[in-house]
Chimera marker file (.cmm) of the C-alpha trace (Angstrom):
<marker_set name="trace">
<marker id="1" x="-16.406" y="13.488" z="12.269" r="1" g="1" b="0" radius="0.5"/>
<marker id="2" x="-16.386" y="11.398" z="9.124" r="1" g="1" b="0" radius="0.5"/>
<marker id="3" x="-14.185" y="11.631" z="6.105" r="1" g="1" b="0" radius="0.5"/>
<marker id="4" x="-14.654" y="10.325" z="2.618" r="1" g="1" b="0" radius="0.5"/>
<marker id="5" x="-12.110" y="8.041" z="1.064" r="1" g="1" b="0" radius="0.5"/>
<marker id="6" x="-9.858" y="9.576" z="-1.546" r="1" g="1" b="0" radius="0.5"/>
<marker id="7" x="-10.421" y="6.565" z="-3.796" r="1" g="1" b="0" radius="0.5"/>
<marker id="8" x="-13.455" y="4.321" z="-4.231" r="1" g="1" b="0" radius="0.5"/>
<marker id="9" x="-12.553" y="0.711" z="-5.036" r="1" g="1" b="0" radius="0.5"/>
<marker id="10" x="-14.540" y="-2.000" z="-6.776" r="1" g="1" b="0" radius="0.5"/>
<marker id="11" x="-13.847" y="-5.689" z="-7.173" r="1" g="1" b="0" radius="0.5"/>
<marker id="12" x="-11.471" y="-6.148" z="-10.099" r="1" g="1" b="0" radius="0.5"/>
<marker id="13" x="-9.646" y="-2.812" z="-9.680" r="1" g="1" b="0" radius="0.5"/>
<marker id="14" x="-5.870" y="-2.846" z="-10.109" r="1" g="1" b="0" radius="0.5"/>
<marker id="15" x="-4.190" y="-1.448" z="-7.016" r="1" g="1" b="0" radius="0.5"/>
<marker id="16" x="-0.750" y="-0.861" z="-5.527" r="1" g="1" b="0" radius="0.5"/>
<marker id="17" x="0.508" y="-0.562" z="-1.995" r="1" g="1" b="0" radius="0.5"/>
<marker id="18" x="1.028" y="3.104" z="-1.127" r="1" g="1" b="0" radius="0.5"/>
<marker id="19" x="4.695" y="4.029" z="-1.095" r="1" g="1" b="0" radius="0.5"/>
<marker id="20" x="6.290" y="4.091" z="2.328" r="1" g="1" b="0" radius="0.5"/>
<marker id="21" x="8.769" y="6.582" z="3.667" r="1" g="1" b="0" radius="0.5"/>
<marker id="22" x="12.173" y="5.094" z="2.946" r="1" g="1" b="0" radius="0.5"/>
<marker id="23" x="14.688" y="7.754" z="3.939" r="1" g="1" b="0" radius="0.5"/>
<marker id="24" x="17.509" y="6.289" z="6.010" r="1" g="1" b="0" radius="0.5"/>
<marker id="25" x="20.283" y="8.061" z="7.797" r="1" g="1" b="0" radius="0.5"/>
<marker id="26" x="23.340" y="6.631" z="9.490" r="1" g="1" b="0" radius="0.5"/>
<marker id="27" x="22.946" y="3.119" z="8.086" r="1" g="1" b="0" radius="0.5"/>
<marker id="28" x="25.897" y="1.060" z="6.856" r="1" g="1" b="0" radius="0.5"/>
<marker id="29" x="26.307" y="0.710" z="3.090" r="1" g="1" b="0" radius="0.5"/>
<marker id="30" x="25.859" y="-3.082" z="3.286" r="1" g="1" b="0" radius="0.5"/>
<marker id="31" x="22.518" y="-2.608" z="5.043" r="1" g="1" b="0" radius="0.5"/>
<marker id="32" x="21.342" y="-0.047" z="2.477" r="1" g="1" b="0" radius="0.5"/>
<marker id="33" x="22.296" y="-2.416" z="-0.366" r="1" g="1" b="0" radius="0.5"/>
<marker id="34" x="20.354" y="-5.266" z="1.246" r="1" g="1" b="0" radius="0.5"/>
<marker id="35" x="17.285" y="-3.027" z="1.695" r="1" g="1" b="0" radius="0.5"/>
<marker id="36" x="17.435" y="-1.791" z="-1.921" r="1" g="1" b="0" radius="0.5"/>
<marker id="37" x="17.543" y="-5.378" z="-3.153" r="1" g="1" b="0" radius="0.5"/>
<marker id="38" x="14.516" y="-6.430" z="-1.068" r="1" g="1" b="0" radius="0.5"/>
<marker id="39" x="12.218" y="-3.408" z="-1.495" r="1" g="1" b="0" radius="0.5"/>
<marker id="40" x="9.767" y="-3.527" z="-4.355" r="1" g="1" b="0" radius="0.5"/>
<marker id="41" x="6.396" y="-2.067" z="-5.205" r="1" g="1" b="0" radius="0.5"/>
<marker id="42" x="3.490" y="-4.499" z="-4.849" r="1" g="1" b="0" radius="0.5"/>
<marker id="43" x="0.679" y="-4.589" z="-7.417" r="1" g="1" b="0" radius="0.5"/>
<marker id="44" x="-2.501" y="-6.618" z="-7.267" r="1" g="1" b="0" radius="0.5"/>
<marker id="45" x="-6.240" y="-6.903" z="-7.878" r="1" g="1" b="0" radius="0.5"/>
<marker id="46" x="-9.100" y="-6.260" z="-5.441" r="1" g="1" b="0" radius="0.5"/>
<marker id="47" x="-11.079" y="-9.493" z="-5.026" r="1" g="1" b="0" radius="0.5"/>
<marker id="48" x="-13.235" y="-8.530" z="-2.051" r="1" g="1" b="0" radius="0.5"/>
<marker id="49" x="-14.091" y="-5.959" z="0.594" r="1" g="1" b="0" radius="0.5"/>
<marker id="50" x="-14.965" y="-6.227" z="4.277" r="1" g="1" b="0" radius="0.5"/>
<marker id="51" x="-15.833" y="-3.781" z="7.072" r="1" g="1" b="0" radius="0.5"/>
<marker id="52" x="-14.265" y="-4.525" z="10.455" r="1" g="1" b="0" radius="0.5"/>
<marker id="53" x="-14.715" y="-2.623" z="13.705" r="1" g="1" b="0" radius="0.5"/>
<marker id="54" x="-11.680" y="-0.947" z="15.237" r="1" g="1" b="0" radius="0.5"/>
<marker id="55" x="-11.068" y="-0.786" z="19.001" r="1" g="1" b="0" radius="0.5"/>
<marker id="56" x="-13.523" y="2.134" z="19.296" r="1" g="1" b="0" radius="0.5"/>
<marker id="57" x="-16.251" y="0.216" z="17.488" r="1" g="1" b="0" radius="0.5"/>
<marker id="58" x="-16.119" y="2.291" z="14.282" r="1" g="1" b="0" radius="0.5"/>
<marker id="59" x="-16.154" y="0.299" z="11.076" r="1" g="1" b="0" radius="0.5"/>
<marker id="60" x="-13.070" y="0.480" z="8.891" r="1" g="1" b="0" radius="0.5"/>
<marker id="61" x="-12.834" y="-0.665" z="5.290" r="1" g="1" b="0" radius="0.5"/>
<marker id="62" x="-10.456" y="-3.463" z="4.398" r="1" g="1" b="0" radius="0.5"/>
<marker id="63" x="-9.709" y="-4.731" z="0.910" r="1" g="1" b="0" radius="0.5"/>
<marker id="64" x="-8.927" y="-8.328" z="0.081" r="1" g="1" b="0" radius="0.5"/>
<marker id="65" x="-6.165" y="-8.153" z="-2.502" r="1" g="1" b="0" radius="0.5"/>
<marker id="66" x="-4.618" y="-10.831" z="-4.656" r="1" g="1" b="0" radius="0.5"/>
<marker id="67" x="-1.037" y="-9.618" z="-5.063" r="1" g="1" b="0" radius="0.5"/>
<marker id="68" x="0.654" y="-10.513" z="-8.347" r="1" g="1" b="0" radius="0.5"/>
<marker id="69" x="3.620" y="-12.178" z="-6.629" r="1" g="1" b="0" radius="0.5"/>
<marker id="70" x="1.643" y="-14.223" z="-4.049" r="1" g="1" b="0" radius="0.5"/>
<marker id="71" x="-0.621" y="-17.261" z="-4.345" r="1" g="1" b="0" radius="0.5"/>
<marker id="72" x="-3.030" y="-16.380" z="-1.524" r="1" g="1" b="0" radius="0.5"/>
<marker id="73" x="-4.970" y="-13.122" z="-1.080" r="1" g="1" b="0" radius="0.5"/>
<marker id="74" x="-4.268" y="-10.749" z="1.807" r="1" g="1" b="0" radius="0.5"/>
<marker id="75" x="-6.429" y="-8.280" z="3.717" r="1" g="1" b="0" radius="0.5"/>
<marker id="76" x="-5.239" y="-4.660" z="3.890" r="1" g="1" b="0" radius="0.5"/>
<marker id="77" x="-6.665" y="-1.441" z="5.299" r="1" g="1" b="0" radius="0.5"/>
<marker id="78" x="-7.998" y="0.685" z="2.464" r="1" g="1" b="0" radius="0.5"/>
<marker id="79" x="-5.864" y="3.635" z="3.613" r="1" g="1" b="0" radius="0.5"/>
<marker id="80" x="-2.666" y="1.701" z="2.708" r="1" g="1" b="0" radius="0.5"/>
<marker id="81" x="-3.741" y="1.112" z="-0.905" r="1" g="1" b="0" radius="0.5"/>
<marker id="82" x="-3.914" y="3.360" z="-3.961" r="1" g="1" b="0" radius="0.5"/>
<marker id="83" x="-4.922" y="2.803" z="-7.602" r="1" g="1" b="0" radius="0.5"/>
<marker id="84" x="-2.113" y="1.289" z="-9.666" r="1" g="1" b="0" radius="0.5"/>
<marker id="85" x="-2.139" y="4.222" z="-12.071" r="1" g="1" b="0" radius="0.5"/>
<marker id="86" x="-1.705" y="6.759" z="-9.217" r="1" g="1" b="0" radius="0.5"/>
<marker id="87" x="1.547" y="5.287" z="-7.884" r="1" g="1" b="0" radius="0.5"/>
<marker id="88" x="3.749" y="7.310" z="-10.262" r="1" g="1" b="0" radius="0.5"/>
<marker id="89" x="2.173" y="10.572" z="-9.123" r="1" g="1" b="0" radius="0.5"/>
<marker id="90" x="2.466" y="9.695" z="-5.408" r="1" g="1" b="0" radius="0.5"/>
<marker id="91" x="6.108" y="8.735" z="-5.791" r="1" g="1" b="0" radius="0.5"/>
<marker id="92" x="6.931" y="11.845" z="-7.862" r="1" g="1" b="0" radius="0.5"/>
<marker id="93" x="5.485" y="14.182" z="-5.235" r="1" g="1" b="0" radius="0.5"/>
<marker id="94" x="7.830" y="12.776" z="-2.592" r="1" g="1" b="0" radius="0.5"/>
<marker id="95" x="5.328" y="10.559" z="-0.810" r="1" g="1" b="0" radius="0.5"/>
<marker id="96" x="7.794" y="7.677" z="-1.006" r="1" g="1" b="0" radius="0.5"/>
<marker id="97" x="11.504" y="8.452" z="-0.721" r="1" g="1" b="0" radius="0.5"/>
<marker id="98" x="14.172" y="6.266" z="-2.252" r="1" g="1" b="0" radius="0.5"/>
<marker id="99" x="16.919" y="4.568" z="-0.290" r="1" g="1" b="0" radius="0.5"/>
<marker id="100" x="20.210" y="6.256" z="-1.138" r="1" g="1" b="0" radius="0.5"/>
<link id1="1" id2="2" r="1" g="1" b="0" radius="0.2"/>
<link id1="2" id2="3" r="1" g="1" b="0" radius="0.2"/>
<link id1="3" id2="4" r="1" g="1" b="0" radius="0.2"/>
<link id1="4" id2="5" r="1" g="1" b="0" radius="0.2"/>
<link id1="5" id2="6" r="1" g="1" b="0" radius="0.2"/>
<link id1="6" id2="7" r="1" g="1" b="0" radius="0.2"/>
<link id1="7" id2="8" r="1" g="1" b="0" radius="0.2"/>
<link id1="8" id2="9" r="1" g="1" b="0" radius="0.2"/>
<link id1="9" id2="10" r="1" g="1" b="0" radius="0.2"/>
<link id1="10" id2="11" r="1" g="1" b="0" radius="0.2"/>
<link id1="11" id2="12" r="1" g="1" b="0" radius="0.2"/>
<link id1="12" id2="13" r="1" g="1" b="0" radius="0.2"/>
<link id1="13" id2="14" r="1" g="1" b="0" radius="0.2"/>
<link id1="14" id2="15" r="1" g="1" b="0" radius="0.2"/>
<link id1="15" id2="16" r="1" g="1" b="0" radius="0.2"/>
<link id1="16" id2="17" r="1" g="1" b="0" radius="0.2"/>
<link id1="17" id2="18" r="1" g="1" b="0" radius="0.2"/>
<link id1="18" id2="19" r="1" g="1" b="0" radius="0.2"/>
<link id1="19" id2="20" r="1" g="1" b="0" radius="0.2"/>
<link id1="20" id2="21" r="1" g="1" b="0" radius="0.2"/>
<link id1="21" id2="22" r="1" g="1" b="0" radius="0.2"/>
<link id1="22" id2="23" r="1" g="1" b="0" radius="0.2"/>
<link id1="23" id2="24" r="1" g="1" b="0" radius="0.2"/>
<link id1="24" id2="25" r="1" g="1" b="0" radius="0.2"/>
<link id1="25" id2="26" r="1" g="1" b="0" radius="0.2"/>
<link id1="26" id2="27" r="1" g="1" b="0" radius="0.2"/>
<link id1="27" id2="28" r="1" g="1" b="0" radius="0.2"/>
<link id1="28" id2="29" r="1" g="1" b="0" radius="0.2"/>
<link id1="29" id2="30" r="1" g="1" b="0" radius="0.2"/>
<link id1="30" id2="31" r="1" g="1" b="0" radius="0.2"/>
<link id1="31" id2="32" r="1" g="1" b="0" radius="0.2"/>
<link id1="32" id2="33" r="1" g="1" b="0" radius="0.2"/>
<link id1="33" id2="34" r="1" g="1" b="0" radius="0.2"/>
<link id1="34" id2="35" r="1" g="1" b="0" radius="0.2"/>
<link id1="35" id2="36" r="1" g="1" b="0" radius="0.2"/>
<link id1="36" id2="37" r="1" g="1" b="0" radius="0.2"/>
<link id1="37" id2="38" r="1" g="1" b="0" radius="0.2"/>
<link id1="38" id2="39" r="1" g="1" b="0" radius="0.2"/>
<link id1="39" id2="40" r="1" g="1" b="0" radius="0.2"/>
<link id1="40" id2="41" r="1" g="1" b="0" radius="0.2"/>
<link id1="41" id2="42" r="1" g="1" b="0" radius="0.2"/>
<link id1="42" id2="43" r="1" g="1" b="0" radius="0.2"/>
<link id1="43" id2="44" r="1" g="1" b="0" radius="0.2"/>
<link id1="44" id2="45" r="1" g="1" b="0" radius="0.2"/>
<link id1="45" id2="46" r="1" g="1" b="0" radius="0.2"/>
<link id1="46" id2="47" r="1" g="1" b="0" radius="0.2"/>
<link id1="47" id2="48" r="1" g="1" b="0" radius="0.2"/>
<link id1="48" id2="49" r="1" g="1" b="0" radius="0.2"/>
<link id1="49" id2="50" r="1" g="1" b="0" radius="0.2"/>
<link id1="50" id2="51" r="1" g="1" b="0" radius="0.2"/>
<link id1="51" id2="52" r="1" g="1" b="0" radius="0.2"/>
<link id1="52" id2="53" r="1" g="1" b="0" radius="0.2"/>
<link id1="53" id2="54" r="1" g="1" b="0" radius="0.2"/>
<link id1="54" id2="55" r="1" g="1" b="0" radius="0.2"/>
<link id1="55" id2="56" r="1" g="1" b="0" radius="0.2"/>
<link id1="56" id2="57" r="1" g="1" b="0" radius="0.2"/>
<link id1="57" id2="58" r="1" g="1" b="0" radius="0.2"/>
<link id1="58" id2="59" r="1" g="1" b="0" radius="0.2"/>
<link id1="59" id2="60" r="1" g="1" b="0" radius="0.2"/>
<link id1="60" id2="61" r="1" g="1" b="0" radius="0.2"/>
<link id1="61" id2="62" r="1" g="1" b="0" radius="0.2"/>
<link id1="62" id2="63" r="1" g="1" b="0" radius="0.2"/>
<link id1="63" id2="64" r="1" g="1" b="0" radius="0.2"/>
<link id1="64" id2="65" r="1" g="1" b="0" radius="0.2"/>
<link id1="65" id2="66" r="1" g="1" b="0" radius="0.2"/>
<link id1="66" id2="67" r="1" g="1" b="0" radius="0.2"/>
<link id1="67" id2="68" r="1" g="1" b="0" radius="0.2"/>
<link id1="68" id2="69" r="1" g="1" b="0" radius="0.2"/>
<link id1="69" id2="70" r="1" g="1" b="0" radius="0.2"/>
<link id1="70" id2="71" r="1" g="1" b="0" radius="0.2"/>
<link id1="71" id2="72" r="1" g="1" b="0" radius="0.2"/>
<link id1="72" id2="73" r="1" g="1" b="0" radius="0.2"/>
<link id1="73" id2="74" r="1" g="1" b="0" radius="0.2"/>
<link id1="74" id2="75" r="1" g="1" b="0" radius="0.2"/>
<link id1="75" id2="76" r="1" g="1" b="0" radius="0.2"/>
<link id1="76" id2="77" r="1" g="1" b="0" radius="0.2"/>
<link id1="77" id2="78" r="1" g="1" b="0" radius="0.2"/>
<link id1="78" id2="79" r="1" g="1" b="0" radius="0.2"/>
<link id1="79" id2="80" r="1" g="1" b="0" radius="0.2"/>
<link id1="80" id2="81" r="1" g="1" b="0" radius="0.2"/>
<link id1="81" id2="82" r="1" g="1" b="0" radius="0.2"/>
<link id1="82" id2="83" r="1" g="1" b="0" radius="0.2"/>
<link id1="83" id2="84" r="1" g="1" b="0" radius="0.2"/>
<link id1="84" id2="85" r="1" g="1" b="0" radius="0.2"/>
<link id1="85" id2="86" r="1" g="1" b="0" radius="0.2"/>
<link id1="86" id2="87" r="1" g="1" b="0" radius="0.2"/>
<link id1="87" id2="88" r="1" g="1" b="0" radius="0.2"/>
<link id1="88" id2="89" r="1" g="1" b="0" radius="0.2"/>
<link id1="89" id2="90" r="1" g="1" b="0" radius="0.2"/>
<link id1="90" id2="91" r="1" g="1" b="0" radius="0.2"/>
<link id1="91" id2="92" r="1" g="1" b="0" radius="0.2"/>
<link id1="92" id2="93" r="1" g="1" b="0" radius="0.2"/>
<link id1="93" id2="94" r="1" g="1" b="0" radius="0.2"/>
<link id1="94" id2="95" r="1" g="1" b="0" radius="0.2"/>
<link id1="95" id2="96" r="1" g="1" b="0" radius="0.2"/>
<link id1="96" id2="97" r="1" g="1" b="0" radius="0.2"/>
<link id1="97" id2="98" r="1" g="1" b="0" radius="0.2"/>
<link id1="98" id2="99" r="1" g="1" b="0" radius="0.2"/>
<link id1="99" id2="100" r="1" g="1" b="0" radius="0.2"/>
</marker_set>
């Protein structure tokens, strides 16, 4: 069974890391404050693409992204990335929960 990617990326596209689930229960206030201070949304630019085999031998797409806050590019699975302009919609629909 194959599935098509929700987004098709090209070199030069502006992207963001998909929001992560951030609901926390039973955590001390000091810990929550530290997490709030250190969580931020990453934005960057696609500078390359590579296909790598997974443990079953199927090829998976990875993007090489130059994040705005880092000097060196990083490789990320395409499924963890979304277009920069889609981040507001993903966050609004509850995909990423805030720490409160």
